[in-house]
Jmol script that loads the backbone (N, CA, C; Angstrom):
load data "model"
ATOM      1  N   MET A   1     -23.158 135.029-215.877  1.00  0.00           N
ATOM      2  CA  MET A   1     -24.020 134.362-215.112  1.00  0.00           C
ATOM      3  C   MET A   1     -25.616 134.858-215.359  1.00  0.00           C
ATOM      4  N   PRO A   2     -26.377 133.854-215.900  1.00  0.00           N
ATOM      5  CA  PRO A   2     -27.807 134.391-216.414  1.00  0.00           C
ATOM      6  C   PRO A   2     -28.630 134.494-214.967  1.00  0.00           C
ATOM      7  N   GLU A   3     -29.471 135.526-215.248  1.00  0.00           N
ATOM      8  CA  GLU A   3     -30.336 135.933-214.057  1.00  0.00           C
ATOM      9  C   GLU A   3     -31.715 135.321-214.130  1.00  0.00           C
ATOM     10  N   ASN A   4     -32.059 134.642-213.074  1.00  0.00           N
ATOM     11  CA  ASN A   4     -33.692 134.216-213.506  1.00  0.00           C
ATOM     12  C   ASN A   4     -34.643 135.082-212.927  1.00  0.00           C
ATOM     13  N   ILE A   5     -35.515 135.445-213.893  1.00  0.00           N
ATOM     14  CA  ILE A   5     -36.551 136.514-213.779  1.00  0.00           C
ATOM     15  C   ILE A   5     -37.823 135.715-213.769  1.00  0.00           C
ATOM     16  N   ILE A   6     -38.581 136.074-212.795  1.00  0.00           N
ATOM     17  CA  ILE A   6     -40.033 135.437-212.658  1.00  0.00           C
ATOM     18  C   ILE A   6     -40.926 136.438-213.164  1.00  0.00           C
ATOM     19  N   GLN A   7     -41.750 136.005-214.254  1.00  0.00           N
ATOM     20  CA  GLN A   7     -42.817 136.846-214.772  1.00  0.00           C
ATOM     21  C   GLN A   7     -44.114 136.340-214.493  1.00  0.00           C
ATOM     22  N   ILE A   8     -44.903 137.216-213.960  1.00  0.00           N
ATOM     23  CA  ILE A   8     -46.260 136.947-213.438  1.00  0.00           C
ATOM     24  C   ILE A   8     -47.297 137.618-214.517  1.00  0.00           C
ATOM     25  N   ASP A   9     -48.223 136.632-214.995  1.00  0.00           N
ATOM     26  CA  ASP A   9     -49.306 137.154-215.757  1.00  0.00           C
ATOM     27  C   ASP A   9     -50.319 137.630-214.937  1.00  0.00           C
ATOM     28  N   GLN A  10     -50.568 139.072-214.680  1.00  0.00           N
ATOM     29  CA  GLN A  10     -51.296 139.470-213.588  1.00  0.00           C
ATOM     30  C   GLN A  10     -52.798 139.320-213.980  1.00  0.00           C
ATOM     31  N   ASN A  11     -53.252 139.178-215.197  1.00  0.00           N
ATOM     32  CA  ASN A  11     -54.662 138.798-215.557  1.00  0.00           C
ATOM     33  C   ASN A  11     -55.017 137.631-215.159  1.00  0.00           C
ATOM     34  N   LEU A  12     -54.113 136.536-215.555  1.00  0.00           N
ATOM     35  CA  LEU A  12     -54.330 135.183-215.235  1.00  0.00           C
ATOM     36  C   LEU A  12     -54.482 134.979-213.679  1.00  0.00           C
ATOM     37  N   LEU A  13     -53.564 135.665-212.938  1.00  0.00           N
ATOM     38  CA  LEU A  13     -53.363 135.515-211.493  1.00  0.00           C
ATOM     39  C   LEU A  13     -54.741 136.052-210.871  1.00  0.00           C
ATOM     40  N   GLU A  14     -55.244 137.140-211.374  1.00  0.00           N
ATOM     41  CA  GLU A  14     -56.502 137.788-210.930  1.00  0.00           C
ATOM     42  C   GLU A  14     -57.650 136.990-211.153  1.00  0.00           C
ATOM     43  N   THR A  15     -57.669 136.210-212.469  1.00  0.00           N
ATOM     44  CA  THR A  15     -58.716 135.401-212.850  1.00  0.00           C
ATOM     45  C   THR A  15     -58.855 134.164-212.020  1.00  0.00           C
ATOM     46  N   ARG A  16     -57.781 133.639-211.639  1.00  0.00           N
ATOM     47  CA  ARG A  16     -57.820 132.414-210.765  1.00  0.00           C
ATOM     48  C   ARG A  16     -57.975 132.705-209.364  1.00  0.00           C
ATOM     49  N   LEU A  17     -57.547 133.932-208.860  1.00  0.00           N
ATOM     50  CA  LEU A  17     -57.882 134.151-207.559  1.00  0.00           C
ATOM     51  C   LEU A  17     -59.467 134.450-207.448  1.00  0.00           C
ATOM     52  N   ASP A  18     -59.975 135.339-208.267  1.00  0.00           N
ATOM     53  CA  ASP A  18     -61.431 135.623-208.517  1.00  0.00           C
ATOM     54  C   ASP A  18     -62.371 134.286-208.465  1.00  0.00           C
ATOM     55  N   ARG A  19     -61.934 133.217-209.268  1.00  0.00           N
ATOM     56  CA  ARG A  19     -62.545 132.011-209.260  1.00  0.00           C
ATOM     57  C   ARG A  19     -62.539 131.303-208.025  1.00  0.00           C
ATOM     58  N   LEU A  20     -61.332 131.220-207.252  1.00  0.00           N
ATOM     59  CA  LEU A  20     -61.097 130.674-206.192  1.00  0.00           C
ATOM     60  C   LEU A  20     -61.931 131.190-205.143  1.00  0.00           C
ATOM     61  N   ILE A  21     -62.017 132.594-204.856  1.00  0.00           N
ATOM     62  CA  ILE A  21     -62.869 133.293-203.924  1.00  0.00           C
ATOM     63  C   ILE A  21     -64.351 132.964-204.159  1.00  0.00           C
ATOM     64  N   THR A  22     -64.798 132.839-205.408  1.00  0.00           N
ATOM     65  CA  THR A  22     -66.146 132.613-205.764  1.00  0.00           C
ATOM     66  C   THR A  22     -66.459 131.228-205.327  1.00  0.00           C
ATOM     67  N   GLU A  23     -65.685 130.179-205.552  1.00  0.00           N
ATOM     68  CA  GLU A  23     -65.891 128.897-205.120  1.00  0.00           C
ATOM     69  C   GLU A  23     -66.045 128.655-203.631  1.00  0.00           C
ATOM     70  N   LYS A  24     -64.996 129.377-202.936  1.00  0.00           N
ATOM     71  CA  LYS A  24     -64.871 129.223-201.447  1.00  0.00           C
ATOM     72  C   LYS A  24     -66.227 129.818-200.855  1.00  0.00           C
ATOM     73  N   MET A  25     -66.601 130.990-201.517  1.00  0.00           N
ATOM     74  CA  MET A  25     -67.888 131.693-200.766  1.00  0.00           C
ATOM     75  C   MET A  25     -69.111 130.826-201.089  1.00  0.00           C
ATOM     76  N   THR A  26     -69.224 130.076-202.210  1.00  0.00           N
ATOM     77  CA  THR A  26     -70.126 129.299-202.318  1.00  0.00           C
ATOM     78  C   THR A  26     -70.286 128.125-201.472  1.00  0.00           C
ATOM     79  N   GLN A  27     -69.046 127.551-201.281  1.00  0.00           N
ATOM     80  CA  GLN A  27     -69.069 126.425-200.413  1.00  0.00           C
ATOM     81  C   GLN A  27     -69.344 126.909-198.791  1.00  0.00           C
ATOM     82  N   ILE A  28     -68.997 128.042-198.500  1.00  0.00           N
ATOM     83  CA  ILE A  28     -69.264 128.526-197.031  1.00  0.00           C
ATOM     84  C   ILE A  28     -70.772 128.749-196.895  1.00  0.00           C
ATOM     85  N   LEU A  29     -71.257 129.424-197.897  1.00  0.00           N
ATOM     86  CA  LEU A  29     -72.739 129.909-197.807  1.00  0.00           C
ATOM     87  C   LEU A  29     -73.665 128.693-197.898  1.00  0.00           C
ATOM     88  N   ASN A  30     -73.183 127.537-198.890  1.00  0.00           N
ATOM     89  CA  ASN A  30     -74.143 126.406-198.678  1.00  0.00           C
ATOM     90  C   ASN A  30     -73.869 125.646-197.351  1.00  0.00           C
ATOM     91  N   ALA A  31     -72.739 125.818-196.766  1.00  0.00           N
ATOM     92  CA  ALA A  31     -72.519 124.976-195.330  1.00  0.00           C
ATOM     93  C   ALA A  31     -73.378 125.771-194.464  1.00  0.00           C
ATOM     94  N   MET A  32     -73.428 126.984-194.442  1.00  0.00           N
ATOM     95  CA  MET A  32     -74.145 127.734-193.509  1.00  0.00           C
ATOM     96  C   MET A  32     -75.880 127.483-193.839  1.00  0.00           C
ATOM     97  N   LEU A  33     -76.235 127.361-194.915  1.00  0.00           N
ATOM     98  CA  LEU A  33     -77.677 127.132-195.181  1.00  0.00           C
ATOM     99  C   LEU A  33     -77.833 125.542-194.641  1.00  0.00           C
ATOM    100  N   ASP A  34     -77.036 124.664-194.881  1.00  0.00           N
ATOM    101  CA  ASP A  34     -77.304 123.294-194.463  1.00  0.00           C
ATOM    102  C   ASP A  34     -77.223 123.169-192.760  1.00  0.00           C
ATOM    103  N   ALA A  35     -76.483 124.081-192.335  1.00  0.00           N
ATOM    104  CA  ALA A  35     -76.390 124.156-190.778  1.00  0.00           C
ATOM    105  C   ALA A  35     -77.749 124.601-190.344  1.00  0.00           C
ATOM    106  N   GLU A  36     -78.217 125.748-190.912  1.00  0.00           N
ATOM    107  CA  GLU A  36     -79.459 126.220-190.497  1.00  0.00           C
ATOM    108  C   GLU A  36     -80.614 125.167-190.572  1.00  0.00           C
ATOM    109  N   ALA A  37     -80.672 124.487-191.836  1.00  0.00           N
ATOM    110  CA  ALA A  37     -81.551 123.422-192.087  1.00  0.00           C
ATOM    111  C   ALA A  37     -81.455 122.417-190.907  1.00  0.00           C
ATOM    112  N   ASP A  38     -80.113 122.036-190.589  1.00  0.00           N
ATOM    113  CA  ASP A  38     -80.047 121.046-189.393  1.00  0.00           C
ATOM    114  C   ASP A  38     -80.602 121.468-188.185  1.00  0.00           C
ATOM    115  N   GLU A  39     -80.502 122.818-187.850  1.00  0.00           N
ATOM    116  CA  GLU A  39     -80.858 123.323-186.585  1.00  0.00           C
ATOM    117  C   GLU A  39     -82.498 123.338-186.563  1.00  0.00           C
ATOM    118  N   ILE A  40     -83.082 123.804-187.739  1.00  0.00           N
ATOM    119  CA  ILE A  40     -84.530 123.797-187.796  1.00  0.00           C
ATOM    120  C   ILE A  40     -85.182 122.440-187.627  1.00  0.00           C
ATOM    121  N   THR A  41     -84.613 121.513-188.321  1.00  0.00           N
ATOM    122  CA  THR A  41     -85.113 120.096-188.272  1.00  0.00           C
ATOM    123  C   THR A  41     -84.686 119.355-187.102  1.00  0.00           C
ATOM    124  N   GLY A  42     -83.635 119.576-186.424  1.00  0.00           N
ATOM    125  CA  GLY A  42     -83.169 118.875-185.256  1.00  0.00           C
ATOM    126  C   GLY A  42     -82.334 117.792-185.468  1.00  0.00           C
ATOM    127  N   ALA A  43     -81.913 117.520-186.735  1.00  0.00           N
ATOM    128  CA  ALA A  43     -81.317 116.542-187.174  1.00  0.00           C
ATOM    129  C   ALA A  43     -80.440 116.750-188.595  1.00  0.00           C
ATOM    130  N   ALA A  44     -79.262 116.029-188.535  1.00  0.00           N
ATOM    131  CA  ALA A  44     -78.421 116.270-189.635  1.00  0.00           C
ATOM    132  C   ALA A  44     -79.250 115.697-190.878  1.00  0.00           C
ATOM    133  N   ARG A  45     -78.560 116.003-192.179  1.00  0.00           N
ATOM    134  CA  ARG A  45     -79.068 115.232-193.377  1.00  0.00           C
ATOM    135  C   ARG A  45     -78.923 113.798-193.385  1.00  0.00           C
ATOM    136  N   TYR A  46     -79.834 113.102-193.543  1.00  0.00           N
ATOM    137  CA  TYR A  46     -80.035 111.595-193.574  1.00  0.00           C
ATOM    138  C   TYR A  46     -79.947 111.084-192.142  1.00  0.00           C
ATOM    139  N   GLU A  47     -79.901 111.931-191.265  1.00  0.00           N
ATOM    140  CA  GLU A  47     -80.187 111.305-189.770  1.00  0.00           C
ATOM    141  C   GLU A  47     -81.714 110.990-189.416  1.00  0.00           C
ATOM    142  N   ARG A  48     -81.824 109.924-188.878  1.00  0.00           N
ATOM    143  CA  ARG A  48     -83.146 109.676-188.295  1.00  0.00           C
ATOM    144  C   ARG A  48     -83.350 110.081-186.756  1.00  0.00           C
ATOM    145  N   SER A  49     -84.374 110.548-186.569  1.00  0.00           N
ATOM    146  CA  SER A  49     -84.650 111.166-185.320  1.00  0.00           C
ATOM    147  C   SER A  49     -86.068 110.944-184.935  1.00  0.00           C
ATOM    148  N   GLY A  50     -86.590 110.348-183.951  1.00  0.00           N
ATOM    149  CA  GLY A  50     -88.040 109.957-183.733  1.00  0.00           C
ATOM    150  C   GLY A  50     -88.549 111.329-183.199  1.00  0.00           C
ATOM    151  N   GLY A  51     -89.910 111.512-183.351  1.00  0.00           N
ATOM    152  CA  GLY A  51     -90.670 112.471-182.940  1.00  0.00           C
ATOM    153  C   GLY A  51     -90.536 113.914-183.416  1.00  0.00           C
ATOM    154  N   ARG A  52     -89.862 114.040-184.561  1.00  0.00           N
ATOM    155  CA  ARG A  52     -89.637 115.269-185.210  1.00  0.00           C
ATOM    156  C   ARG A  52     -90.871 115.538-186.113  1.00  0.00           C
ATOM    157  N   LYS A  53     -91.185 116.846-186.484  1.00  0.00           N
ATOM    158  CA  LYS A  53     -92.164 117.084-187.316  1.00  0.00           C
ATOM    159  C   LYS A  53     -91.679 117.849-188.561  1.00  0.00           C
ATOM    160  N   VAL A  54     -90.303 118.284-188.666  1.00  0.00           N
ATOM    161  CA  VAL A  54     -89.906 118.870-189.913  1.00  0.00           C
ATOM    162  C   VAL A  54     -88.838 118.082-190.463  1.00  0.00           C
ATOM    163  N   TYR A  55     -89.022 117.730-191.733  1.00  0.00           N
ATOM    164  CA  TYR A  55     -88.180 116.970-192.550  1.00  0.00           C
ATOM    165  C   TYR A  55     -87.417 117.782-193.805  1.00  0.00           C
ATOM    166  N   ARG A  56     -86.330 117.273-194.093  1.00  0.00           N
ATOM    167  CA  ARG A  56     -85.746 117.755-195.369  1.00  0.00           C
ATOM    168  C   ARG A  56     -86.499 117.244-196.446  1.00  0.00           C
ATOM    169  N   ALA A  57     -86.582 118.060-197.649  1.00  0.00           N
ATOM    170  CA  ALA A  57     -87.258 117.587-198.883  1.00  0.00           C
ATOM    171  C   ALA A  57     -86.338 118.149-200.046  1.00  0.00           C
ATOM    172  N   GLY A  58     -85.132 117.737-199.927  1.00  0.00           N
ATOM    173  CA  GLY A  58     -84.189 118.330-201.140  1.00  0.00           C
ATOM    174  C   GLY A  58     -83.821 119.578-201.082  1.00  0.00           C
ATOM    175  N   HIS A  59     -83.637 120.124-202.022  1.00  0.00           N
ATOM    176  CA  HIS A  59     -83.166 121.568-202.158  1.00  0.00           C
ATOM    177  C   HIS A  59     -83.591 122.283-203.384  1.00  0.00           C
ATOM    178  N   TYR A  60     -83.233 123.516-203.723  1.00  0.00           N
ATOM    179  CA  TYR A  60     -83.573 124.125-204.956  1.00  0.00           C
ATOM    180  C   TYR A  60     -82.435 125.072-205.201  1.00  0.00           C
ATOM    181  N   GLU A  61     -81.957 125.138-206.420  1.00  0.00           N
ATOM    182  CA  GLU A  61     -80.931 126.053-206.840  1.00  0.00           C
ATOM    183  C   GLU A  61     -81.115 127.492-207.165  1.00  0.00           C
ATOM    184  N   ARG A  62     -80.362 128.514-206.626  1.00  0.00           N
ATOM    185  CA  ARG A  62     -80.605 129.536-206.615  1.00  0.00           C
ATOM    186  C   ARG A  62     -79.115 130.429-206.741  1.00  0.00           C
ATOM    187  N   ASN A  63     -79.305 131.623-207.694  1.00  0.00           N
ATOM    188  CA  ASN A  63     -77.962 132.435-207.805  1.00  0.00           C
ATOM    189  C   ASN A  63     -78.083 133.737-206.919  1.00  0.00           C
ATOM    190  N   LEU A  64     -77.024 133.920-206.471  1.00  0.00           N
ATOM    191  CA  LEU A  64     -76.966 135.302-205.596  1.00  0.00           C
ATOM    192  C   LEU A  64     -75.691 136.003-206.192  1.00  0.00           C
ATOM    193  N   THR A  65     -75.946 137.061-206.605  1.00  0.00           N
ATOM    194  CA  THR A  65     -74.760 137.968-207.008  1.00  0.00           C
ATOM    195  C   THR A  65     -74.215 138.867-205.969  1.00  0.00           C
ATOM    196  N   ALA A  66     -72.835 138.574-205.727  1.00  0.00           N
ATOM    197  CA  ALA A  66     -72.221 139.312-204.608  1.00  0.00           C
ATOM    198  C   ALA A  66     -70.871 139.894-205.482  1.00  0.00           C
ATOM    199  N   LYS A  67     -70.206 140.557-204.372  1.00  0.00           N
ATOM    200  CA  LYS A  67     -68.918 141.155-204.968  1.00  0.00           C
ATOM    201  C   LYS A  67     -67.930 140.087-205.232  1.00  0.00           C
ATOM    202  N   ALA A  68     -68.155 139.032-204.589  1.00  0.00           N
ATOM    203  CA  ALA A  68     -67.175 137.813-205.008  1.00  0.00           C
ATOM    204  C   ALA A  68     -67.418 137.197-206.441  1.00  0.00           C
ATOM    205  N   GLY A  69     -68.581 137.560-207.045  1.00  0.00           N
ATOM    206  CA  GLY A  69     -69.024 137.057-208.227  1.00  0.00           C
ATOM    207  C   GLY A  69     -70.504 136.491-208.056  1.00  0.00           C
ATOM    208  N   ARG A  70     -70.814 135.469-208.997  1.00  0.00           N
ATOM    209  CA  ARG A  70     -72.239 134.942-209.097  1.00  0.00           C
ATOM    210  C   ARG A  70     -72.145 133.697-208.343  1.00  0.00           C
ATOM    211  N   LEU A  71     -72.853 133.435-207.188  1.00  0.00           N
ATOM    212  CA  LEU A  71     -72.503 132.162-206.398  1.00  0.00           C
ATOM    213  C   LEU A  71     -73.864 131.353-206.539  1.00  0.00           C
ATOM    214  N   GLY A  72     -73.651 130.015-206.905  1.00  0.00           N
ATOM    215  CA  GLY A  72     -74.724 128.963-207.016  1.00  0.00           C
ATOM    216  C   GLY A  72     -75.055 128.311-205.885  1.00  0.00           C
ATOM    217  N   LEU A  73     -76.106 128.778-205.113  1.00  0.00           N
ATOM    218  CA  LEU A  73     -76.484 128.282-203.768  1.00  0.00           C
ATOM    219  C   LEU A  73     -77.587 127.169-204.106  1.00  0.00           C
ATOM    220  N   LYS A  74     -77.541 126.185-202.984  1.00  0.00           N
ATOM    221  CA  LYS A  74     -78.421 125.213-202.754  1.00  0.00           C
ATOM    222  C   LYS A  74     -79.156 125.328-201.538  1.00  0.00           C
ATOM    223  N   VAL A  75     -80.353 125.869-201.754  1.00  0.00           N
ATOM    224  CA  VAL A  75     -81.133 126.346-200.638  1.00  0.00           C
ATOM    225  C   VAL A  75     -82.037 125.110-200.162  1.00  0.00           C
ATOM    226  N   PRO A  76     -82.016 124.632-198.905  1.00  0.00           N
ATOM    227  CA  PRO A  76     -82.685 123.360-198.425  1.00  0.00           C
ATOM    228  C   PRO A  76     -84.237 123.727-198.501  1.00  0.00           C
ATOM    229  N   LYS A  77     -84.993 122.659-198.803  1.00  0.00           N
ATOM    230  CA  LYS A  77     -86.438 122.712-198.938  1.00  0.00           C
ATOM    231  C   LYS A  77     -86.852 121.965-197.601  1.00  0.00           C
ATOM    232  N   LEU A  78     -87.857 122.335-196.950  1.00  0.00           N
ATOM    233  CA  LEU A  78     -88.269 121.621-195.663  1.00  0.00           C
ATOM    234  C   LEU A  78     -89.737 121.133-195.783  1.00  0.00           C
ATOM    235  N   LYS A  79     -90.020 120.077-195.192  1.00  0.00           N
ATOM    236  CA  LYS A  79     -91.533 119.592-195.334  1.00  0.00           C
ATOM    237  C   LYS A  79     -91.948 119.706-193.743  1.00  0.00           C
ATOM    238  N   GLY A  80     -92.993 120.559-193.603  1.00  0.00           N
ATOM    239  CA  GLY A  80     -93.485 120.694-192.399  1.00  0.00           C
ATOM    240  C   GLY A  80     -93.303 121.976-191.663  1.00  0.00           C
ATOM    241  N   GLU A  81     -92.383 122.802-192.472  1.00  0.00           N
ATOM    242  CA  GLU A  81     -91.981 124.361-192.003  1.00  0.00           C
ATOM    243  C   GLU A  81     -91.425 125.032-193.171  1.00  0.00           C
ATOM    244  N   VAL A  82     -91.529 126.275-193.243  1.00  0.00           N
ATOM    245  CA  VAL A  82     -90.877 127.112-194.299  1.00  0.00           C
ATOM    246  C   VAL A  82     -89.511 127.327-193.878  1.00  0.00           C
ATOM    247  N   PHE A  83     -88.546 127.109-194.875  1.00  0.00           N
ATOM    248  CA  PHE A  83     -87.200 127.676-194.443  1.00  0.00           C
ATOM    249  C   PHE A  83     -86.943 129.090-194.543  1.00  0.00           C
ATOM    250  N   GLU A  84     -86.724 129.557-193.316  1.00  0.00           N
ATOM    251  CA  GLU A  84     -86.308 130.937-193.299  1.00  0.00           C
ATOM    252  C   GLU A  84     -84.741 130.960-192.986  1.00  0.00           C
ATOM    253  N   SER A  85     -83.925 131.834-193.694  1.00  0.00           N
ATOM    254  CA  SER A  85     -82.535 131.807-193.516  1.00  0.00           C
ATOM    255  C   SER A  85     -82.114 133.132-192.984  1.00  0.00           C
ATOM    256  N   ALA A  86     -81.166 133.088-191.918  1.00  0.00           N
ATOM    257  CA  ALA A  86     -80.561 134.238-191.382  1.00  0.00           C
ATOM    258  C   ALA A  86     -79.524 134.670-192.548  1.00  0.00           C
ATOM    259  N   VAL A  87     -78.847 133.604-193.150  1.00  0.00           N
ATOM    260  CA  VAL A  87     -77.623 133.936-194.050  1.00  0.00           C
ATOM    261  C   VAL A  87     -78.005 134.973-195.178  1.00  0.00           C
ATOM    262  N   ILE A  88     -79.432 134.459-195.940  1.00  0.00           N
ATOM    263  CA  ILE A  88     -79.774 135.421-197.023  1.00  0.00           C
ATOM    264  C   ILE A  88     -81.266 135.561-196.980  1.00  0.00           C
ATOM    265  N   GLU A  89     -81.676 136.560-197.346  1.00  0.00           N
ATOM    266  CA  GLU A  89     -83.090 136.835-197.180  1.00  0.00           C
ATOM    267  C   GLU A  89     -83.888 135.938-198.386  1.00  0.00           C
ATOM    268  N   ARG A  90     -84.992 135.698-198.240  1.00  0.00           N
ATOM    269  CA  ARG A  90     -85.830 134.881-199.142  1.00  0.00           C
ATOM    270  C   ARG A  90     -85.812 135.003-200.455  1.00  0.00           C
ATOM    271  N   HIS A  91     -86.007 136.237-200.948  1.00  0.00           N
ATOM    272  CA  HIS A  91     -86.071 136.549-202.169  1.00  0.00           C
ATOM    273  C   HIS A  91     -84.941 137.584-202.824  1.00  0.00           C
ATOM    274  N   ARG A  92     -84.001 137.567-202.079  1.00  0.00           N
ATOM    275  CA  ARG A  92     -82.930 138.414-202.434  1.00  0.00           C
ATOM    276  C   ARG A  92     -82.016 137.787-203.464  1.00  0.00           C
ATOM    277  N   ARG A  93     -81.660 138.524-204.549  1.00  0.00           N
ATOM    278  CA  ARG A  93     -80.708 138.036-205.649  1.00  0.00           C
ATOM    279  C   ARG A  93     -79.475 138.597-205.838  1.00  0.00           C
ATOM    280  N   ARG A  94     -79.308 139.652-205.100  1.00  0.00           N
ATOM    281  CA  ARG A  94     -78.057 140.552-205.224  1.00  0.00           C
ATOM    282  C   ARG A  94     -77.763 141.054-203.718  1.00  0.00           C
ATOM    283  N   GLU A  95     -76.372 140.838-203.409  1.00  0.00           N
ATOM    284  CA  GLU A  95     -75.939 141.209-202.100  1.00  0.00           C
ATOM    285  C   GLU A  95     -76.141 142.827-202.038  1.00  0.00           C
ATOM    286  N   GLU A  96     -76.405 143.339-200.946  1.00  0.00           N
ATOM    287  CA  GLU A  96     -76.475 144.830-200.766  1.00  0.00           C
ATOM    288  C   GLU A  96     -75.268 145.411-201.169  1.00  0.00           C
ATOM    289  N   SER A  97     -74.139 145.097-200.971  1.00  0.00           N
ATOM    290  CA  SER A  97     -72.843 145.620-201.291  1.00  0.00           C
ATOM    291  C   SER A  97     -72.720 145.785-202.830  1.00  0.00           C
ATOM    292  N   VAL A  98     -73.386 144.983-203.645  1.00  0.00           N
ATOM    293  CA  VAL A  98     -73.428 145.086-205.015  1.00  0.00           C
ATOM    294  C   VAL A  98     -74.139 146.246-205.558  1.00  0.00           C
ATOM    295  N   ASP A  99     -75.204 146.543-204.975  1.00  0.00           N
ATOM    296  CA  ASP A  99     -76.121 147.728-205.355  1.00  0.00           C
ATOM    297  C   ASP A  99     -75.954 148.773-204.290  1.00  0.00           C
ATOM    298  N   PRO A 100     -75.634 149.923-204.785  1.00  0.00           N
ATOM    299  CA  PRO A 100     -75.861 151.097-203.719  1.00  0.00           C
ATOM    300  C   PRO A 100     -77.100 151.376-203.300  1.00  0.00           C
ATOM    301  N   PRO A 101     -77.327 151.923-202.033  1.00  0.00           N
ATOM    302  CA  PRO A 101     -78.686 152.087-201.512  1.00  0.00           C
ATOM    303  C   PRO A 101     -79.408 153.127-202.324  1.00  0.00           C
ATOM    304  N   LEU A 102     -80.618 153.048-202.443  1.00  0.00           N
ATOM    305  CA  LEU A 102     -81.431 153.903-203.296  1.00  0.00           C
ATOM    306  C   LEU A 102     -81.254 155.531-202.885  1.00  0.00           C
ATOM    307  N   SER A 103     -80.846 155.861-201.786  1.00  0.00           N
ATOM    308  CA  SER A 103     -80.577 157.215-201.673  1.00  0.00           C
ATOM    309  C   SER A 103     -79.373 157.650-201.918  1.00  0.00           C
ATOM    310  N   ARG A 104     -78.449 156.949-202.556  1.00  0.00           N
ATOM    311  CA  ARG A 104     -77.276 157.365-203.169  1.00  0.00           C
ATOM    312  C   ARG A 104     -77.130 157.315-204.757  1.00  0.00           C
ATOM    313  N   GLN A 105     -78.273 156.678-205.122  1.00  0.00           N
ATOM    314  CA  GLN A 105     -78.541 156.525-206.725  1.00  0.00           C
ATOM    315  C   GLN A 105     -78.714 157.948-207.360  1.00  0.00           C
ATOM    316  N   VAL A 106     -78.374 158.184-208.372  1.00  0.00           N
ATOM    317  CA  VAL A 106     -78.500 159.555-209.134  1.00  0.00           C
ATOM    318  C   VAL A 106     -79.772 159.253-210.019  1.00  0.00           C
ATOM    319  N   PRO A 107     -80.712 160.095-209.907  1.00  0.00           N
ATOM    320  CA  PRO A 107     -81.913 160.024-210.673  1.00  0.00           C
ATOM    321  C   PRO A 107     -81.614 160.026-212.214  1.00  0.00           C
ATOM    322  N   ALA A 108     -82.249 159.463-212.993  1.00  0.00           N
ATOM    323  CA  ALA A 108     -82.072 159.415-214.459  1.00  0.00           C
ATOM    324  C   ALA A 108     -82.649 160.621-215.006  1.00  0.00           C
ATOM    325  N   ARG A 109     -82.146 161.078-216.107  1.00  0.00           N
ATOM    326  CA  ARG A 109     -82.714 162.441-216.714  1.00  0.00           C
ATOM    327  C   ARG A 109     -83.417 162.086-217.870  1.00  0.00           C
TER     328      ARG A 109
END
end "model"
wireframe off; spacefill off
backbone 0.3
color backbone group
């Protein structure tokens, strides 16, 4: 009686999992950025609301390097107020966990 043996390509599995994690992290962060923009403007995207002074003005794309990989973010632009996010700092391009703190870095010789 032949035995059925399952063989798993470890590298292929890790590559697919890494890609899935990167895609999900990108989706989650973009949803959080949109939710922050909704809160600041007082209305959802494409929603009409009378008497408001802050409007959406599209978005700009920005990369963020994280442990999950390189994330492509769509940061909302606002008209009437500067978009300040609690999710990511304004000019940050790398997550803190990717770079060790300066106090732990070994000086170059």
